[in-house]
N, C-alpha and C positions, 0 to 999 in steps of 0.2 A: 857515906858514899862519896866517892871522888866525883867532883863536877865534870860534866862532859866538856871537852875542848876540841876545837877544830885543828887537826894536825895535817889534814890533806891539803896539798897545794890547790889554789884556785886560779883559773885562767879567766881573764876578762877580755873580750873582744870589743873594741871601740872604733868609732869612726868620726862622725860629724854631728852627733846629737847630744850636746851637753845636758839637755834637760832630762832625758831618760838615763843617760850615763850617771848623773848625780844620784838619782834614786837607786839605781842598781848598786853603785859604789857604796852608798850608805848602808844597804843591806849587807854587803860584804864587810864593811867596817864594823857592823854590829857583831858579825861572826868572828872577826879577828883571826883570819888564817895566818899561820906562821910563814907561809910563802905565797906570794901573789905575783902572777905573770901577766903582763899586759901586752896585748897584740893590737896594734893600731895601723889602719890604712892611711895613706896620704891623701891630700886634697885633689879633687878632679880639676884639671886645668881649665875646663870649660864652665866651671861653676865658681864664680868669683867669691861667693860667700863661704866656700868650703874651707879656705885657709884659716879664717877666723874661727869657724865652728870646730874644726879639727883641733886647733890650738886650745880652744876653751874646754873641749872634752879631755885633752891631755893634761891640762892644768888641774883638773879635778883629781887626777891620780897623785898629784904632788901633796895632797892633803892626808896621806897615810900618817896616822898619829899613834900607831901601836907597833909593838916589836914585831917586825915583819921583814923577811928577805924579799925585796922588791926587784923583779927583773922586767925589763922593758924591751920590746921588739917592735920598734916604730919604723914604718916605711915612709920615706920622704916623697916618693912618687905614689900615684894611685894605681894599685894593682887590681882593684875590683874584688867583688865578693868571692869569686871562684879562687883566684890565686892567693889573695891575702889570707883568707881563713885557712886554706889547706896548707900553705907554706908556714903560716904562723903556728898552727897546731903541730906540724912536724918539728919545728924548732922547739916548741914547748916540751914535747915528749922526748927530745934529746936531753932536756934538763931534768925531767922528773919521770918517775915510774908510773904514776897515776895522778889524776887530777879531776877536779870539778870544773865544769866549763859553763860560763854565762856570757851571753851577748848583751850589748848595751841597752836592749829593750826587754830583757827577760827578768822580771822582778820576782825573786823567790820568797817563799815563806821561810821564817827562821829555821824551821825543822827540816827544810830541804837539805841543808848541809850535813846534818847528822844522818839523815836517811841515806845520802850518797856515801858518806864515809863508812858506815857500817856495811853496806852492800859491796863497796869496793874491797873491803877486807874479806868479807865472806866468800866472794867469788873470784878472788885475786888469781887463783890457780885453776879456775874452771874455764877452759877455752871455749865452751859453748856459749857462755855469756859474754857478749861483745860490748855492751854498755848498759848504763843505768839512766833512766830519764826521770825528770820531775813532772812530766805532763800526764794528765789524765783527761781524755776526750770522750768519756763515756756518759757525760752529762747527767751525773748523779746516780748512775746504775752501778752497784757493786757487783763484781763478777765472781769474787771468791771470799771466803771468810778470813783470808790472810791480809797482810799489809800491802802486798803487791802481787802482780801476776807476770807471766812471761808472754812476750809478743814478738811478732816479726817486724814491727814498726819502730824505728829508732827516732822518736820525736826528739828534736834537738833544741827546744826552747828551755834550756837548763838541763844539763846532762853530765855524765861522768864516764870515764873509761880509763883503760890502762895502756901503757906503751905497747904491750904485747898485742892488743887489739888494733891500735892505730897503725901498727906496722903492716897490717893487711890492707890498708887504704891505698888505692891507686887512682889518682885523679884522672888519668888518661883512660881508665877502664879498658885496658888492653884485651881482657878476656871477653868483652861483650860481643864483638862481631861474630865470633864462633858460636857463642851461646845463642845469639839472636836467631841464627839459622837452624837451631835445634829445637827440641821440645822442652827445653829446660824450664822456661817460665810456666808453660802449661802444666807440666808435671808438678811444679812447686806450688802453683796457685790453684790448680784444679778448677779453673773457670775460664772459658775463652775470652769473655769480655774483660775480665780483670787482667788476664795475660796480655791482651791487646793494649789495654790502657798503660800498663807498666812498660811494655815494649816501646811505646811512643815516648814515655818519660825518659827511659834510659837512652834512646836514640838522641833525644834532645841534649841530655847531659854529655853523651859521648861526642857530639858535634860542637861542644864548647859553650853551651848556655851558661851565663854568668851566675852560677851557683855551685857550691861545693858539696851539698848534703846528699844529693841523689847518688853521687859516687860512693859516699859513705854507706848509704842504704844498700847499694849494689854489693859492696864489700861484705856487709853483714849477711846478705842472702847467699852470696857466692860461697862463703865459708860456713854456711849453715848455722849462723849465729842467732841467739835470742837476746832480747832486751827486757830488762826488768822495769815495769811501769807501775807506779803507785796506784792504790785504790782510791786515793783522793788527789785532787790537783794541787801540786806544790809550787808551781811557777806560773805566773800570768804574763802574757805578752802584752806590753803596754805601748807598743810601737806602731800600731796600725794607723798610719796617716800618710800624707803626701811626702813627708820627709824620709819615709822608709825606702829601702832598696827594692823589696819585692812586695811587702805587705801594705800596699797603698790603699786598698779598698777595705771597708769595714767587713767584718766576718763574724760569724758566731763563735769563732775561736779567739777573738780579741777580748782582752780584759776578763778572761774567765776567773772568777774568784778563787782564791787559794784557801786551803784548810790545813790544819796542823796534822802531821803524821803522829801517830800514837806509838809510844815506846813503853816497853820493849817491843821490837818488831816481831810480827808473827810470820814465819817463813813458810812458803809452799813446800810440800813434802816431796814433790818431784819437779824436775826441770822439763816442763811440758808447755807448749804453746797453748794459750787460751783461745780456742777457735771461735767461741761465741763473741768475745770482745773484739777480736780481729775482724770478724765478719761485720760487726757494727761499724768499726773504723773504716773499713773498705767502703761500706755503703754511704756513710755520712761525711767522710772526709775526703775520700779519693774517687774511685771510679763510679760509684752509685750502683754497682751491681747488686742484684737480688733485692732491689727495693720493692715495696708493697705493690706499686702500680707502675706500668710502663711510663705513664706521664711524669711521675716523680723522678724516675730513673733518668729519662731524657732531660729533664729540667736541670738536674744536678750536673750531668755531663756537659750540657750546653753552657751552664753557668761557668764551669771551669774553663771551657774553651774560650768563652767571651772574656774572662779575666786575663787569659794569656794574651789575647788580641789587644785588650785595653793596655796592658803593660807594654806591649810592643809599640803601640801607637804613641804612648806617653814617652817612650824612649826616643822615637823619631822626632817627636815634638821638641824634646830637650835638645836634640842635636840639630834641629831646624832643617831636617831632610826634606820635609814637605811644608808648603805654606801653612803658617800658623792657623789661619781661620779654617782651613780644611781639616786640620788635625783636631782643633777644638770642637768642630761640629761632630766629627766622628766619635771623639771621646764622650761627648755629651750623650749621643745616641747609645753607645755601648754602656755607659753608666746607667741610663734608664733601663736598658734591656736586662742588665744584671739585677737591677732592683725588682723588675717584674718577676724574674725567676725566684728571687728571695721571697717575694710576697706570696707566691704560689705554694711555698713550703710552710707557711704559717699554720694553716689548717692541719696539714699532715703531721707536723711535729707536735702539735697539741694532742691530736688523737693518739699518736703513737707513744708519746712520752709522758703525757699527763702533767705538763708543766703547770706550775701554780704561781709563778711570779712573772711580772711583765718583762723583767730583764732577760728572761729566757728567749724572748722574741726579737731582741735588738738586732737591727741591721741598719747600715747607713747607705743611702743613695745620695741625697742632697742635704740631709740634716748634719749637724756638727758632730753628733755622736750616734747613738743607736735609736734616736727618736723615730725615724721612719718605720722601723720594724714594730716598735711599741704601738704607734698610731695605727698601723695596719691591723695589728692584733685587736685593738679596741674597736676599731670600725667594724671588723668582721663579727664581733661578739656583742655589739649593741644595736638596738633597733633605731638607727639614725634615719630619719625621713627627709631631712633637708641637707643635702650635700653642699653646704656652703661654709666657708671658713673666713676668719679674720685673723691676720697676723701683723703685728707691728714690731719695729726694730729689726727689719729684714736686710738692711744695707742694700746690696744690688740684687738680692734674691737668688744668687747662685747657691748660697748655703742657707737653707731654711727648713722649717718643720712642715711646710704645707706644699712645697713645689711638687713632691712626689704624688700627693693627693690630687693635685691639678692634672698631672700628666697621666698617672696610672688609673686614678679612680673617676676621672671626668667630673671633678668637683669644680665649683666656681668660687671666686673669693675676692677679698679686698686686702691689699697689703699697704702698709704705711711706713715711711721713714722720714727722719728729720733732715736728710740731705737731698737738696734739689738735684745734685749731680747723680746721686745713686738712683733716684727715681727716673731720671732721663735714661740711665743705663738699662733700667727695667723695660722702659718703653721701646728701647732699641733692640731688645731681645725678642726674637720671633714668638716666644711664648705668649706675648701680649696679644698678638693678632690671631694666633692659632687657638687660644683658649679664652675662656670667659674670666678674665682677670682685670681688676682695676688696681691702679697704683696711685697713691695719694701722697703728695709732699706735705708732711705735717710733723711738728714736734708735739708729741702726744702728752697731754696733761690730764689731771682729773677734772679740770674745769671744761676742757674742750672735747673730751673723748665721746660723750654721747652725741654732741652736735656733729662731730666728724662722721660718726656711724650713720646718723639719721640723714645727713646731707648726701650720702651715697646710697640711700634707700636700703640700708642694712639694718633691719630691725626684727624683733621677734625671735623665733627659734632659729638657731644655726647649728651646724654639726660640730664645729670646733673653733675655739678661740686660743690663740697662742700669744703669750705676752713675754717679751724679752726686751726691756728698755734699760737694763743695767742701772736701775735706780729706784724710780717711783712705782715699781711693779705692784706692790701691795695697795698703794693708794689708788692707782688707776683701776685695778680689778674691783676694789671696794666701791668705786664710783659708777661703774658700768651698770646701767639699768635698762637700756633700750634693746639689748640683745640677750637671749637666753640660750647659751651654748650647752650642748650635750657633753662635750669634753673640753676641759680647760688644761692647757699645758702652760706652765708658768715657771720662770727661773727662780730659784732660791739661792741664798748665800749660805753654804754649809759651814762657813767659818763662825757663824753665830751659834752653832751647835743645835742640839735637839731639844734642850730644856727651856730655852727662853723664847717668848713670843715677841720678837722685836723687829723693828724696821728702821731704816734711816728716816729722819724727820722729813716731812714733805716740803719740797721746794719746787715750784713749777719750772725752774730753770736748771734743775739738777742734771749734772753730767758727771759720770763716774770718773773720768780721767782728770777732771778739775776739782772734784769734791775733796780728794786727798791724793797726793802723789803716789801713795802705795798701790792704788788700783784695786784694793780689796775692800773698800768701804762703799757698799752699794746694796740695794735690794732689801730683802726681808728674810727672816729665818723660816724654816719649814713649819714650825709650830704656829707662827703668825698666820701663814697662808692656810694651814690646816683649820685654825679657828674661823677664819674668814670663809673658807669653804663650807664648814659646818653651818654657819649662819645663812649661807646662800643655798643650802640644800645639796652639797656635793660630798662625795666620799673620796678620800685619798686611796688610790689603788696601787701606787708605787712611785719610785723615782728611777731614773736611769742609772746605769752603773757608774757614769762619770760623776754623779753626785751634784748635778746642777739644775736639773729640770724635774719638777713634780707633775704628776698626772692625776687629775681629778675627773670623776665621772658623776653625772647627775644621779642622785639616789633613786629617783623614780625609774631610771633606765638600767641600773646596775643589776645583773643577774645574781641570784642567790649564791652561786658558786664563786663569784668574783668577790674576794674578801675586801671589806672596808678596813683600811689599816690605821693603826695608831701612829703618832708621830715617830715613836721609837721604832716601830716596824718598818716605816717607810723611809726613814732617814738614811742617807748614804753620805759619808764624809768624802768630799772631793779631795783627790790626791794631786791633781795637776796644779802646777805653780804658775802664777801670773803676776806676782808682786813686782813692784818697781821701786827703784830708789828715786831720790829727788831730782836726778838727771834724766829720768825716764828709762833707765836701763833695767833689765831683769835683775832682781835682787836675790832670788832663790832663798827666800825666807822660810824658816821652819814654821810649823804650826804654832809653836810657843811664841816665836817672834811676831807672828801675825796677830796673835791674841793680845800681846802687849800694846800693839798699835791700836787695835779696835777698842781696847778698854779706855783709851783716852778720847774717844770720839763719841758724840751724842747719838743716842738711840731712843726710839719711842717704844715703850712697853705697851702693846696693844691690849693687854689684859687690864692694865691699871691706868692707861692713858697718861703715864708719867713721863715728862720730858726733862731730862737732867738739866740742872742749872748750868748753862753755858752760853756764851755769846757766839760760839762757833756755828750754831745752826743758822745764824743770820749772815754768816760769811760764806756759806756754801755757794760756789759758782757765781762770781761777780762777772757776768758775761756782758760784753759790749753790745749795745743795741744793734750794731751792724751784723753781729753773729747770730742773733735770734731769728728763729723761724717758728713762730707760734700762731696757730690757727684757732 
């Protein structure tokens, strides 16, 4: 059998995100397309860092090391998302008849390319099929016995189309004003609430909102097109963060795991829209129409509107249209409001979808990743009687695992950080006088942790303990005996793998950034923490999708339906890169390169208590006395 090869051209859209660009480029490099077209926007004049970031993203493209026809369409000025993507794709389809399209934050499964190539060939001359997407937002529900189904929604986080379809695209949406005054949307969507929702969306796009994709959806609908969507998710959006253009807030659509498409593909017998799947998409992704309760419907609609306002205020803040402190206050309130709406969905989505992993409930309000959602899920399903938390390693507490508990759940708590300046910033935050929060300046060690807690009258049972000190996490949790938390959230270092029970040697002065320049030598493996949790009476119930935080629940509180996981079941390998070179610059090391570094550094095997023969453990962090803050 002839091995499959990728003959379809690939289009990659990039801007100013070299970190995600590198990951997506690597996926393309593994597929080795014979033709690669790069579309790049230019730096924004009011963002000084853009020039460097855009150049770094473009430099990655110079690493093409396979036989490939490489075409570049780089803009020297910033055109914005709306004009750059639309003009770039128009240029691309002047060069090629069909193509697979990825943006710099859309990470595909290897089978995505073959899936697109086969369907591009199959439906090349079928005008009713406008595009092929790699996205599945059905959250585990299969809609058909086939490999894909047909939808009216053209999800564009990894997709493919033909020149014949893109020629129908009209960024200006000239046909919209006449259609808007007719019954076109109502007749098409058969629901007044849905029609009203999309009328507002198309109005916004027609008036020039800085996005290109709504005009593409409008073109597909206007020309009665269908989109082929896979029965499993083939592309994950890894770009939900502050650096994104639109996807700045965490979402249940962020970092959805990918699965392999199975070949040979099983094709639907007819070209017919899957009404059940599209009704689900409309409910959970867009307008919220036909939800089970009015409360849930209004919550999702309001969440979407608040997210639009959040994005608008953030844009004003960037442009300094309004005084910064006013914007920051408004953004914080909106951020909290969106989080409250997300929290109200936790019970509903469990009852409706019977989720069985904590990752299904991830959402981000103040946490770094999806920990806010996981914590809400655990709190709602455990009989927690003392709504008190302890968290250390919080910096200025703007990003933390417990801030949302404080604001949304009326919890009280103690936070600690080794920086006096950061503690001062916490006390300057209104959260300190508006809520029952104590902030303590302390460099936490295993010798002082119990004294620190006792000195603040924090003893006995508490609801949650969050440990993130980037170093002695295992040793500190092992030493804690004055508090008895119901939930423990603790960082693990996934680079140590799932098989070894290891941690960095204990050093009371350990600081990750000084222990080794690579920035990857810190903390403990998940297995080491799992064994410690077993000793202390805790069950591992999962890790976040980012692969850096583990969640433990006291066995006496764990419901029978909440599974106690093995290390292998709970382990998630972190994909985000944070390695540094000896000059402190991002090194973008591969997993294999990181392992080579870690193999040279001392680790303690907590199962055997074996410390490798090395003088290095005595050299970790030679901190000047003036830099120490130890209580």
